[in-house]
N, CA, C and O atoms as a Maestro MAE file, in Angstrom:
{
 s_m_m2io_version
 :::
 2.0.0
}

f_m_ct {
 s_m_title
 :::
 protein
 m_atom[312] {
  # First column is atom index #
  i_m_mmod_type
  r_m_x_coord
  r_m_y_coord
  r_m_z_coord
  i_m_residue_number
  s_m_chain_name
  s_m_pdb_residue_name
  s_m_pdb_atom_name
  i_m_atomic_number
  :::
  1 25 109.328 115.132 48.392 1 A "MET " " N  " 7
  2 3 109.159 114.730 49.842 1 A "MET " " CA " 6
  3 2 109.378 115.305 50.886 1 A "MET " " C  " 6
  4 15 110.577 115.465 51.115 1 A "MET " " O  " 8
  5 25 108.620 115.726 51.700 2 A "ASP " " N  " 7
  6 3 108.451 116.147 53.189 2 A "ASP " " CA " 6
  7 2 109.030 115.248 54.375 2 A "ASP " " C  " 6
  8 15 108.462 114.533 55.201 2 A "ASP " " O  " 8
  9 25 110.160 115.503 54.185 3 A "THR " " N  " 7
  10 3 110.897 114.797 55.518 3 A "THR " " CA " 6
  11 2 110.708 114.746 57.414 3 A "THR " " C  " 6
  12 15 111.077 113.928 58.257 3 A "THR " " O  " 8
  13 25 109.916 116.118 57.496 4 A "THR " " N  " 7
  14 3 109.739 116.670 58.671 4 A "THR " " CA " 6
  15 2 109.442 115.935 59.621 4 A "THR " " C  " 6
  16 15 109.015 114.839 59.259 4 A "THR " " O  " 8
  17 25 109.511 116.147 61.063 5 A "THR " " N  " 7
  18 3 108.907 115.225 62.067 5 A "THR " " CA " 6
  19 2 108.587 116.017 62.873 5 A "THR " " C  " 6
  20 15 109.572 116.577 63.353 5 A "THR " " O  " 8
  21 25 107.446 116.424 63.358 6 A "THR " " N  " 7
  22 3 106.221 116.830 64.283 6 A "THR " " CA " 6
  23 2 107.118 116.383 65.549 6 A "THR " " C  " 6
  24 15 108.021 115.551 65.459 6 A "THR " " O  " 8
  25 25 106.632 117.259 67.129 7 A "LEU " " N  " 7
  26 3 106.931 116.612 67.864 7 A "LEU " " CA " 6
  27 2 106.369 115.790 68.620 7 A "LEU " " C  " 6
  28 15 106.857 115.031 69.457 7 A "LEU " " O  " 8
  29 25 104.640 116.065 68.102 8 A "ALA " " N  " 7
  30 3 103.793 114.889 68.784 8 A "ALA " " CA " 6
  31 2 104.230 113.748 67.729 8 A "ALA " " C  " 6
  32 15 103.709 112.701 68.113 8 A "ALA " " O  " 8
  33 25 104.847 113.568 66.760 9 A "GLU " " N  " 7
  34 3 105.185 111.734 66.379 9 A "GLU " " CA " 6
  35 2 106.676 111.409 66.868 9 A "GLU " " C  " 6
  36 15 107.038 110.235 66.803 9 A "GLU " " O  " 8
  37 25 107.727 112.559 67.444 10 A "LEU " " N  " 7
  38 3 108.647 112.018 68.329 10 A "LEU " " CA " 6
  39 2 108.600 111.346 69.375 10 A "LEU " " C  " 6
  40 15 109.314 110.377 69.633 10 A "LEU " " O  " 8
  41 25 107.404 112.008 70.332 11 A "THR " " N  " 7
  42 3 107.041 112.095 71.182 11 A "THR " " CA " 6
  43 2 106.480 110.335 71.586 11 A "THR " " C  " 6
  44 15 106.726 109.528 72.481 11 A "THR " " O  " 8
  45 25 105.748 110.361 70.538 12 A "GLY " " N  " 7
  46 3 105.146 109.085 70.676 12 A "GLY " " CA " 6
  47 2 105.885 108.244 70.224 12 A "GLY " " C  " 6
  48 15 105.415 107.142 70.507 12 A "GLY " " O  " 8
  49 25 107.166 108.119 69.443 13 A "ASN " " N  " 7
  50 3 107.946 106.952 69.318 13 A "ASN " " CA " 6
  51 2 109.069 106.692 70.395 13 A "ASN " " C  " 6
  52 15 109.579 105.613 70.696 13 A "ASN " " O  " 8
  53 25 109.301 107.824 70.851 14 A "ILE " " N  " 7
  54 3 109.637 107.364 72.328 14 A "ILE " " CA " 6
  55 2 108.818 106.841 73.070 14 A "ILE " " C  " 6
  56 15 109.008 105.731 73.568 14 A "ILE " " O  " 8
  57 25 107.814 107.517 73.261 15 A "ALA " " N  " 7
  58 3 107.142 106.859 74.722 15 A "ALA " " CA " 6
  59 2 106.707 104.975 74.537 15 A "ALA " " C  " 6
  60 15 106.628 104.079 75.378 15 A "ALA " " O  " 8
  61 25 106.537 104.989 73.283 16 A "THR " " N  " 7
  62 3 106.170 103.208 72.954 16 A "THR " " CA " 6
  63 2 107.918 102.892 73.348 16 A "THR " " C  " 6
  64 15 107.974 102.095 74.285 16 A "THR " " O  " 8
  65 25 108.541 103.084 73.129 17 A "ILE " " N  " 7
  66 3 109.988 102.378 73.209 17 A "ILE " " CA " 6
  67 2 110.247 102.424 74.918 17 A "ILE " " C  " 6
  68 15 110.577 101.353 75.426 17 A "ILE " " O  " 8
  69 25 110.105 103.658 75.844 18 A "GLY " " N  " 7
  70 3 110.086 103.650 76.722 18 A "GLY " " CA " 6
  71 2 109.124 102.852 77.622 18 A "GLY " " C  " 6
  72 15 109.500 102.293 78.653 18 A "GLY " " O  " 8
  73 25 107.776 102.834 77.134 19 A "TYR " " N  " 7
  74 3 106.243 101.953 78.026 19 A "TYR " " CA " 6
  75 2 107.397 100.223 77.537 19 A "TYR " " C  " 6
  76 15 107.456 99.217 78.245 19 A "TYR " " O  " 8
  77 25 107.956 100.378 76.507 20 A "GLY " " N  " 7
  78 3 108.284 98.675 76.206 20 A "GLY " " CA " 6
  79 2 109.249 98.241 76.970 20 A "GLY " " C  " 6
  80 15 109.225 97.109 77.452 20 A "GLY " " O  " 8
  81 25 110.364 99.222 77.203 21 A "LEU " " N  " 7
  82 3 111.739 98.784 78.024 21 A "LEU " " CA " 6
  83 2 110.719 98.380 79.557 21 A "LEU " " C  " 6
  84 15 110.597 97.316 80.164 21 A "LEU " " O  " 8
  85 25 110.024 99.944 79.834 22 A "GLY " " N  " 7
  86 3 109.110 99.669 81.786 22 A "GLY " " CA " 6
  87 2 108.724 97.698 81.874 22 A "GLY " " C  " 6
  88 15 108.530 97.204 82.984 22 A "GLY " " O  " 8
  89 25 108.678 96.993 80.865 23 A "THR " " N  " 7
  90 3 108.160 96.299 80.776 23 A "THR " " CA " 6
  91 2 109.279 95.050 81.691 23 A "THR " " C  " 6
  92 15 109.072 93.995 82.291 23 A "THR " " O  " 8
  93 25 110.660 96.003 81.330 24 A "LEU " " N  " 7
  94 3 111.866 94.130 81.231 24 A "LEU " " CA " 6
  95 2 111.533 94.405 82.791 24 A "LEU " " C  " 6
  96 15 110.830 93.504 83.248 24 A "LEU " " O  " 8
  97 25 111.812 95.282 83.602 25 A "GLY " " N  " 7
  98 3 111.361 95.401 84.832 25 A "GLY " " CA " 6
  99 2 110.280 94.343 85.776 25 A "GLY " " C  " 6
  100 15 110.682 94.035 86.898 25 A "GLY " " O  " 8
  101 25 109.194 93.908 85.403 26 A "PRO " " N  " 7
  102 3 108.393 93.240 85.648 26 A "PRO " " CA " 6
  103 2 109.079 91.538 85.341 26 A "PRO " " C  " 6
  104 15 109.460 90.616 86.063 26 A "PRO " " O  " 8
  105 25 109.002 91.702 84.327 27 A "GLY " " N  " 7
  106 3 109.729 90.405 83.730 27 A "GLY " " CA " 6
  107 2 111.249 89.711 84.988 27 A "GLY " " C  " 6
  108 15 111.567 88.742 85.678 27 A "GLY " " O  " 8
  109 25 111.623 90.825 84.632 28 A "ILE " " N  " 7
  110 3 113.152 90.540 85.684 28 A "ILE " " CA " 6
  111 2 112.144 89.934 87.362 28 A "ILE " " C  " 6
  112 15 112.284 88.791 87.798 28 A "ILE " " O  " 8
  113 25 111.363 90.815 87.923 29 A "GLY " " N  " 7
  114 3 110.885 90.688 89.411 29 A "GLY " " CA " 6
  115 2 110.250 89.464 89.103 29 A "GLY " " C  " 6
  116 15 110.427 88.722 90.069 29 A "GLY " " O  " 8
  117 25 109.470 88.784 88.056 30 A "LEU " " N  " 7
  118 3 108.945 87.616 87.998 30 A "LEU " " CA " 6
  119 2 109.880 86.326 88.553 30 A "LEU " " C  " 6
  120 15 109.660 85.578 89.506 30 A "LEU " " O  " 8
  121 25 111.414 86.354 87.254 31 A "GLY " " N  " 7
  122 3 112.202 85.210 87.608 31 A "GLY " " CA " 6
  123 2 112.504 85.505 88.970 31 A "GLY " " C  " 6
  124 15 112.901 84.495 89.551 31 A "GLY " " O  " 8
  125 25 112.452 86.720 89.834 32 A "ILE " " N  " 7
  126 3 113.478 86.687 90.757 32 A "ILE " " CA " 6
  127 2 112.467 85.755 91.986 32 A "ILE " " C  " 6
  128 15 112.832 84.980 92.870 32 A "ILE " " O  " 8
  129 25 111.360 86.130 91.663 33 A "LEU " " N  " 7
  130 3 109.922 86.206 92.750 33 A "LEU " " CA " 6
  131 2 109.972 84.392 92.756 33 A "LEU " " C  " 6
  132 15 110.048 83.685 93.761 33 A "LEU " " O  " 8
  133 25 109.898 83.898 91.201 34 A "ILE " " N  " 7
  134 3 109.298 82.397 91.011 34 A "ILE " " CA " 6
  135 2 110.897 81.869 91.616 34 A "ILE " " C  " 6
  136 15 110.914 81.425 92.764 34 A "ILE " " O  " 8
  137 25 111.888 81.913 91.027 35 A "GLY " " N  " 7
  138 3 113.044 81.731 91.437 35 A "GLY " " CA " 6
  139 2 113.563 81.135 92.910 35 A "GLY " " C  " 6
  140 15 114.027 80.016 93.131 35 A "GLY " " O  " 8
  141 25 113.283 82.514 94.088 36 A "LYS " " N  " 7
  142 3 112.773 82.334 95.180 36 A "LYS " " CA " 6
  143 2 112.121 81.248 96.010 36 A "LYS " " C  " 6
  144 15 112.402 80.518 96.961 36 A "LYS " " O  " 8
  145 25 110.870 81.557 94.988 37 A "THR " " N  " 7
  146 3 110.024 80.527 95.602 37 A "THR " " CA " 6
  147 2 110.350 79.090 95.720 37 A "THR " " C  " 6
  148 15 110.146 78.499 96.781 37 A "THR " " O  " 8
  149 25 110.727 78.639 94.930 38 A "VAL " " N  " 7
  150 3 111.322 77.447 94.435 38 A "VAL " " CA " 6
  151 2 112.417 77.091 95.339 38 A "VAL " " C  " 6
  152 15 112.506 76.031 95.958 38 A "VAL " " O  " 8
  153 25 113.113 77.914 95.359 39 A "GLU " " N  " 7
  154 3 114.439 77.916 96.435 39 A "GLU " " CA " 6
  155 2 113.786 77.615 97.614 39 A "GLU " " C  " 6
  156 15 113.818 76.412 97.870 39 A "GLU " " O  " 8
  157 25 113.195 78.312 98.430 40 A "GLY " " N  " 7
  158 3 112.237 78.190 99.676 40 A "GLY " " CA " 6
  159 2 112.033 76.688 99.395 40 A "GLY " " C  " 6
  160 15 112.970 75.922 99.621 40 A "GLY " " O  " 8
  161 25 110.842 76.214 98.906 41 A "MET " " N  " 7
  162 3 110.501 75.050 98.479 41 A "MET " " CA " 6
  163 2 111.275 74.054 98.876 41 A "MET " " C  " 6
  164 15 111.318 73.327 99.869 41 A "MET " " O  " 8
  165 25 112.002 74.194 97.694 42 A "ALA " " N  " 7
  166 3 113.349 72.975 97.992 42 A "ALA " " CA " 6
  167 2 113.913 72.968 99.584 42 A "ALA " " C  " 6
  168 15 113.955 71.872 100.142 42 A "ALA " " O  " 8
  169 25 114.296 74.020 100.235 43 A "ARG " " N  " 7
  170 3 114.604 74.240 101.448 43 A "ARG " " CA " 6
  171 2 114.135 73.438 102.953 43 A "ARG " " C  " 6
  172 15 114.741 72.734 103.761 43 A "ARG " " O  " 8
  173 25 113.017 73.852 102.866 44 A "GLN " " N  " 7
  174 3 111.660 73.663 103.305 44 A "GLN " " CA " 6
  175 2 109.877 72.816 102.882 44 A "GLN " " C  " 6
  176 15 108.752 73.315 102.912 44 A "GLN " " O  " 8
  177 25 110.160 71.945 102.659 45 A "PRO " " N  " 7
  178 3 108.862 71.526 101.478 45 A "PRO " " CA " 6
  179 2 107.838 71.578 102.534 45 A "PRO " " C  " 6
  180 15 106.722 71.790 102.060 45 A "PRO " " O  " 8
  181 25 107.866 71.432 104.024 46 A "GLU " " N  " 7
  182 3 106.759 71.363 104.900 46 A "GLU " " CA " 6
  183 2 105.565 73.083 104.624 46 A "GLU " " C  " 6
  184 15 104.364 73.304 104.781 46 A "GLU " " O  " 8
  185 25 106.589 73.805 104.228 47 A "VAL " " N  " 7
  186 3 105.556 74.935 104.020 47 A "VAL " " CA " 6
  187 2 105.160 75.602 102.267 47 A "VAL " " C  " 6
  188 15 104.555 76.599 101.873 47 A "VAL " " O  " 8
  189 25 105.871 74.442 101.568 48 A "ALA " " N  " 7
  190 3 105.385 74.577 99.952 48 A "ALA " " CA " 6
  191 2 103.743 75.602 99.802 48 A "ALA " " C  " 6
  192 15 103.381 76.655 99.279 48 A "ALA " " O  " 8
  193 25 103.195 74.575 100.563 49 A "GLY " " N  " 7
  194 3 101.426 75.217 100.071 49 A "GLY " " CA " 6
  195 2 101.661 77.388 100.588 49 A "GLY " " C  " 6
  196 15 101.643 78.360 99.833 49 A "GLY " " O  " 8
  197 25 101.812 77.331 101.845 50 A "GLN " " N  " 7
  198 3 102.186 78.763 101.907 50 A "GLN " " CA " 6
  199 2 103.311 79.273 100.734 50 A "GLN " " C  " 6
  200 15 103.361 80.415 100.279 50 A "GLN " " O  " 8
  201 25 103.984 78.415 100.450 51 A "LEU " " N  " 7
  202 3 104.942 79.952 99.957 51 A "LEU " " CA " 6
  203 2 104.714 79.889 98.256 51 A "LEU " " C  " 6
  204 15 105.092 80.668 97.381 51 A "LEU " " O  " 8
  205 25 103.829 78.451 98.169 52 A "ARG " " N  " 7
  206 3 103.119 79.078 96.429 52 A "ARG " " CA " 6
  207 2 102.048 80.047 96.682 52 A "ARG " " C  " 6
  208 15 102.108 80.956 95.854 52 A "ARG " " O  " 8
  209 25 101.152 80.179 97.469 53 A "THR " " N  " 7
  210 3 100.269 80.932 97.818 53 A "THR " " CA " 6
  211 2 100.492 82.311 97.440 53 A "THR " " C  " 6
  212 15 99.883 83.185 96.823 53 A "THR " " O  " 8
  213 25 101.901 82.137 98.210 54 A "THR " " N  " 7
  214 3 102.131 84.180 98.236 54 A "THR " " CA " 6
  215 2 102.630 84.088 97.023 54 A "THR " " C  " 6
  216 15 102.185 84.920 96.232 54 A "THR " " O  " 8
  217 25 103.291 83.458 96.682 55 A "MET " " N  " 7
  218 3 104.280 83.540 94.872 55 A "MET " " CA " 6
  219 2 102.849 84.055 94.250 55 A "MET " " C  " 6
  220 15 102.797 85.217 93.849 55 A "MET " " O  " 8
  221 25 101.658 83.196 94.157 56 A "PHE " " N  " 7
  222 3 100.485 83.688 93.340 56 A "PHE " " CA " 6
  223 2 100.052 84.976 93.197 56 A "PHE " " C  " 6
  224 15 99.876 85.587 92.143 56 A "PHE " " O  " 8
  225 25 99.853 85.436 94.569 57 A "ILE " " N  " 7
  226 3 99.597 86.551 95.220 57 A "ILE " " CA " 6
  227 2 100.221 87.789 94.573 57 A "ILE " " C  " 6
  228 15 99.621 88.742 94.076 57 A "ILE " " O  " 8
  229 25 102.249 87.489 94.728 58 A "GLY " " N  " 7
  230 3 103.319 88.409 94.002 58 A "GLY " " CA " 6
  231 2 103.416 88.433 92.299 58 A "GLY " " C  " 6
  232 15 103.817 89.194 91.418 58 A "GLY " " O  " 8
  233 25 102.837 87.208 92.413 59 A "VAL " " N  " 7
  234 3 103.052 87.195 90.392 59 A "VAL " " CA " 6
  235 2 101.154 88.114 90.142 59 A "VAL " " C  " 6
  236 15 100.918 88.534 89.009 59 A "VAL " " O  " 8
  237 25 100.426 88.236 90.870 60 A "ALA " " N  " 7
  238 3 99.226 88.925 90.053 60 A "ALA " " CA " 6
  239 2 99.791 90.163 90.095 60 A "ALA " " C  " 6
  240 15 99.785 90.925 89.128 60 A "ALA " " O  " 8
  241 25 100.395 90.474 91.404 61 A "PHE " " N  " 7
  242 3 100.602 92.375 91.494 61 A "PHE " " CA " 6
  243 2 101.829 92.322 90.531 61 A "PHE " " C  " 6
  244 15 101.888 93.456 90.056 61 A "PHE " " O  " 8
  245 25 102.765 91.623 90.046 62 A "VAL " " N  " 7
  246 3 103.891 91.861 89.485 62 A "VAL " " CA " 6
  247 2 103.315 91.607 87.739 62 A "VAL " " C  " 6
  248 15 104.165 92.025 86.952 62 A "VAL " " O  " 8
  249 25 102.644 91.291 87.365 63 A "GLU " " N  " 7
  250 3 102.146 91.153 85.595 63 A "GLU " " CA " 6
  251 2 101.132 92.558 85.990 63 A "GLU " " C  " 6
  252 15 101.243 93.315 85.026 63 A "GLU " " O  " 8
  253 25 100.147 93.217 87.091 64 A "LEU " " N  " 7
  254 3 99.509 93.433 86.892 64 A "LEU " " CA " 6
  255 2 100.185 95.082 86.476 64 A "LEU " " C  " 6
  256 15 99.499 95.942 85.923 64 A "LEU " " O  " 8
  257 25 101.578 95.272 86.854 65 A "LEU " " N  " 7
  258 3 102.633 96.031 86.358 65 A "LEU " " CA " 6
  259 2 103.187 96.376 85.350 65 A "LEU " " C  " 6
  260 15 103.742 97.424 85.020 65 A "LEU " " O  " 8
  261 25 102.961 95.158 84.718 66 A "ALA " " N  " 7
  262 3 103.591 94.844 83.651 66 A "ALA " " CA " 6
  263 2 102.326 95.301 82.441 66 A "ALA " " C  " 6
  264 15 102.629 96.092 81.547 66 A "ALA " " O  " 8
  265 25 100.825 94.677 82.535 67 A "LEU " " N  " 7
  266 3 100.232 95.369 81.655 67 A "LEU " " CA " 6
  267 2 99.574 96.394 81.882 67 A "LEU " " C  " 6
  268 15 98.545 96.594 81.237 67 A "LEU " " O  " 8
  269 25 100.037 97.358 82.921 68 A "LEU " " N  " 7
  270 3 99.855 98.368 82.775 68 A "LEU " " CA " 6
  271 2 100.673 99.378 81.943 68 A "LEU " " C  " 6
  272 15 100.293 100.406 81.381 68 A "LEU " " O  " 8
  273 25 102.087 98.728 82.023 69 A "GLY " " N  " 7
  274 3 102.845 99.438 80.958 69 A "GLY " " CA " 6
  275 2 102.983 99.360 79.654 69 A "GLY " " C  " 6
  276 15 103.796 99.977 78.966 69 A "GLY " " O  " 8
  277 25 102.097 98.514 79.274 70 A "ILE " " N  " 7
  278 3 101.528 97.984 77.956 70 A "ILE " " CA " 6
  279 2 100.619 98.964 77.666 70 A "ILE " " C  " 6
  280 15 100.677 99.742 76.714 70 A "ILE " " O  " 8
  281 25 99.345 98.876 78.948 71 A "VAL " " N  " 7
  282 3 98.387 99.333 77.918 71 A "VAL " " CA " 6
  283 2 98.579 100.856 77.618 71 A "VAL " " C  " 6
  284 15 98.398 101.396 76.527 71 A "VAL " " O  " 8
  285 25 99.059 101.572 79.018 72 A "ALA " " N  " 7
  286 3 99.613 102.860 79.134 72 A "ALA " " CA " 6
  287 2 100.536 103.237 77.543 72 A "ALA " " C  " 6
  288 15 100.193 104.105 76.741 72 A "ALA " " O  " 8
  289 25 101.455 102.543 77.438 73 A "GLY " " N  " 7
  290 3 102.052 102.808 76.124 73 A "GLY " " CA " 6
  291 2 100.933 102.565 74.417 73 A "GLY " " C  " 6
  292 15 101.274 102.988 73.312 73 A "GLY " " O  " 8
  293 25 99.769 101.872 74.691 74 A "PHE " " N  " 7
  294 3 98.881 101.831 73.728 74 A "PHE " " CA " 6
  295 2 97.815 103.219 73.858 74 A "PHE " " C  " 6
  296 15 97.459 103.821 72.844 74 A "PHE " " O  " 8
  297 25 97.479 103.524 74.895 75 A "LEU " " N  " 7
  298 3 96.557 104.408 75.135 75 A "LEU " " CA " 6
  299 2 97.466 105.936 75.257 75 A "LEU " " C  " 6
  300 15 96.791 106.964 75.201 75 A "LEU " " O  " 8
  301 25 98.927 106.060 75.415 76 A "PHE " " N  " 7
  302 3 99.349 107.234 75.241 76 A "PHE " " CA " 6
  303 2 100.469 107.737 74.070 76 A "PHE " " C  " 6
  304 15 101.468 108.416 74.309 76 A "PHE " " O  " 8
  305 25 100.208 107.424 73.254 77 A "THR " " N  " 7
  306 3 101.210 107.064 72.221 77 A "THR " " CA " 6
  307 2 100.209 107.142 70.801 77 A "THR " " C  " 6
  308 15 100.701 107.618 69.778 77 A "THR " " O  " 8
  309 25 98.825 106.661 70.803 78 A "ALA " " N  " 7
  310 3 98.142 107.174 69.968 78 A "ALA " " CA " 6
  311 2 98.071 108.939 68.997 78 A "ALA " " C  " 6
  312 15 97.195 109.147 68.158 78 A "ALA " " O  " 8
  :::
 }
 m_bond[311] {
  # First column is bond index #
  i_m_from
  i_m_to
  i_m_order
  :::
  1 1 2 1
  2 2 3 1
  3 3 4 2
  4 3 5 1
  5 5 6 1
  6 6 7 1
  7 7 8 2
  8 7 9 1
  9 9 10 1
  10 10 11 1
  11 11 12 2
  12 11 13 1
  13 13 14 1
  14 14 15 1
  15 15 16 2
  16 15 17 1
  17 17 18 1
  18 18 19 1
  19 19 20 2
  20 19 21 1
  21 21 22 1
  22 22 23 1
  23 23 24 2
  24 23 25 1
  25 25 26 1
  26 26 27 1
  27 27 28 2
  28 27 29 1
  29 29 30 1
  30 30 31 1
  31 31 32 2
  32 31 33 1
  33 33 34 1
  34 34 35 1
  35 35 36 2
  36 35 37 1
  37 37 38 1
  38 38 39 1
  39 39 40 2
  40 39 41 1
  41 41 42 1
  42 42 43 1
  43 43 44 2
  44 43 45 1
  45 45 46 1
  46 46 47 1
  47 47 48 2
  48 47 49 1
  49 49 50 1
  50 50 51 1
  51 51 52 2
  52 51 53 1
  53 53 54 1
  54 54 55 1
  55 55 56 2
  56 55 57 1
  57 57 58 1
  58 58 59 1
  59 59 60 2
  60 59 61 1
  61 61 62 1
  62 62 63 1
  63 63 64 2
  64 63 65 1
  65 65 66 1
  66 66 67 1
  67 67 68 2
  68 67 69 1
  69 69 70 1
  70 70 71 1
  71 71 72 2
  72 71 73 1
  73 73 74 1
  74 74 75 1
  75 75 76 2
  76 75 77 1
  77 77 78 1
  78 78 79 1
  79 79 80 2
  80 79 81 1
  81 81 82 1
  82 82 83 1
  83 83 84 2
  84 83 85 1
  85 85 86 1
  86 86 87 1
  87 87 88 2
  88 87 89 1
  89 89 90 1
  90 90 91 1
  91 91 92 2
  92 91 93 1
  93 93 94 1
  94 94 95 1
  95 95 96 2
  96 95 97 1
  97 97 98 1
  98 98 99 1
  99 99 100 2
  100 99 101 1
  101 101 102 1
  102 102 103 1
  103 103 104 2
  104 103 105 1
  105 105 106 1
  106 106 107 1
  107 107 108 2
  108 107 109 1
  109 109 110 1
  110 110 111 1
  111 111 112 2
  112 111 113 1
  113 113 114 1
  114 114 115 1
  115 115 116 2
  116 115 117 1
  117 117 118 1
  118 118 119 1
  119 119 120 2
  120 119 121 1
  121 121 122 1
  122 122 123 1
  123 123 124 2
  124 123 125 1
  125 125 126 1
  126 126 127 1
  127 127 128 2
  128 127 129 1
  129 129 130 1
  130 130 131 1
  131 131 132 2
  132 131 133 1
  133 133 134 1
  134 134 135 1
  135 135 136 2
  136 135 137 1
  137 137 138 1
  138 138 139 1
  139 139 140 2
  140 139 141 1
  141 141 142 1
  142 142 143 1
  143 143 144 2
  144 143 145 1
  145 145 146 1
  146 146 147 1
  147 147 148 2
  148 147 149 1
  149 149 150 1
  150 150 151 1
  151 151 152 2
  152 151 153 1
  153 153 154 1
  154 154 155 1
  155 155 156 2
  156 155 157 1
  157 157 158 1
  158 158 159 1
  159 159 160 2
  160 159 161 1
  161 161 162 1
  162 162 163 1
  163 163 164 2
  164 163 165 1
  165 165 166 1
  166 166 167 1
  167 167 168 2
  168 167 169 1
  169 169 170 1
  170 170 171 1
  171 171 172 2
  172 171 173 1
  173 173 174 1
  174 174 175 1
  175 175 176 2
  176 175 177 1
  177 177 178 1
  178 178 179 1
  179 179 180 2
  180 179 181 1
  181 181 182 1
  182 182 183 1
  183 183 184 2
  184 183 185 1
  185 185 186 1
  186 186 187 1
  187 187 188 2
  188 187 189 1
  189 189 190 1
  190 190 191 1
  191 191 192 2
  192 191 193 1
  193 193 194 1
  194 194 195 1
  195 195 196 2
  196 195 197 1
  197 197 198 1
  198 198 199 1
  199 199 200 2
  200 199 201 1
  201 201 202 1
  202 202 203 1
  203 203 204 2
  204 203 205 1
  205 205 206 1
  206 206 207 1
  207 207 208 2
  208 207 209 1
  209 209 210 1
  210 210 211 1
  211 211 212 2
  212 211 213 1
  213 213 214 1
  214 214 215 1
  215 215 216 2
  216 215 217 1
  217 217 218 1
  218 218 219 1
  219 219 220 2
  220 219 221 1
  221 221 222 1
  222 222 223 1
  223 223 224 2
  224 223 225 1
  225 225 226 1
  226 226 227 1
  227 227 228 2
  228 227 229 1
  229 229 230 1
  230 230 231 1
  231 231 232 2
  232 231 233 1
  233 233 234 1
  234 234 235 1
  235 235 236 2
  236 235 237 1
  237 237 238 1
  238 238 239 1
  239 239 240 2
  240 239 241 1
  241 241 242 1
  242 242 243 1
  243 243 244 2
  244 243 245 1
  245 245 246 1
  246 246 247 1
  247 247 248 2
  248 247 249 1
  249 249 250 1
  250 250 251 1
  251 251 252 2
  252 251 253 1
  253 253 254 1
  254 254 255 1
  255 255 256 2
  256 255 257 1
  257 257 258 1
  258 258 259 1
  259 259 260 2
  260 259 261 1
  261 261 262 1
  262 262 263 1
  263 263 264 2
  264 263 265 1
  265 265 266 1
  266 266 267 1
  267 267 268 2
  268 267 269 1
  269 269 270 1
  270 270 271 1
  271 271 272 2
  272 271 273 1
  273 273 274 1
  274 274 275 1
  275 275 276 2
  276 275 277 1
  277 277 278 1
  278 278 279 1
  279 279 280 2
  280 279 281 1
  281 281 282 1
  282 282 283 1
  283 283 284 2
  284 283 285 1
  285 285 286 1
  286 286 287 1
  287 287 288 2
  288 287 289 1
  289 289 290 1
  290 290 291 1
  291 291 292 2
  292 291 293 1
  293 293 294 1
  294 294 295 1
  295 295 296 2
  296 295 297 1
  297 297 298 1
  298 298 299 1
  299 299 300 2
  300 299 301 1
  301 301 302 1
  302 302 303 1
  303 303 304 2
  304 303 305 1
  305 305 306 1
  306 306 307 1
  307 307 308 2
  308 307 309 1
  309 309 310 1
  310 310 311 1
  311 311 312 2
  :::
 }
}
């Protein structure tokens, strides 16, 4: 049985873990973004519509970062 590992296999496995951990940042960002928006709506209900719109734009950008991390992990580890 040959148990040697090539450098390409090793970097592929490390990259997969790295990109997986990279998606934790957007997850934390979403929690903070949505939490602060709800807090703002509770403090000033009259601006709830503006806050909600701004929150959805922010959520789109944060989700884009998470999806880019996942896609990059699949592309560069093959």
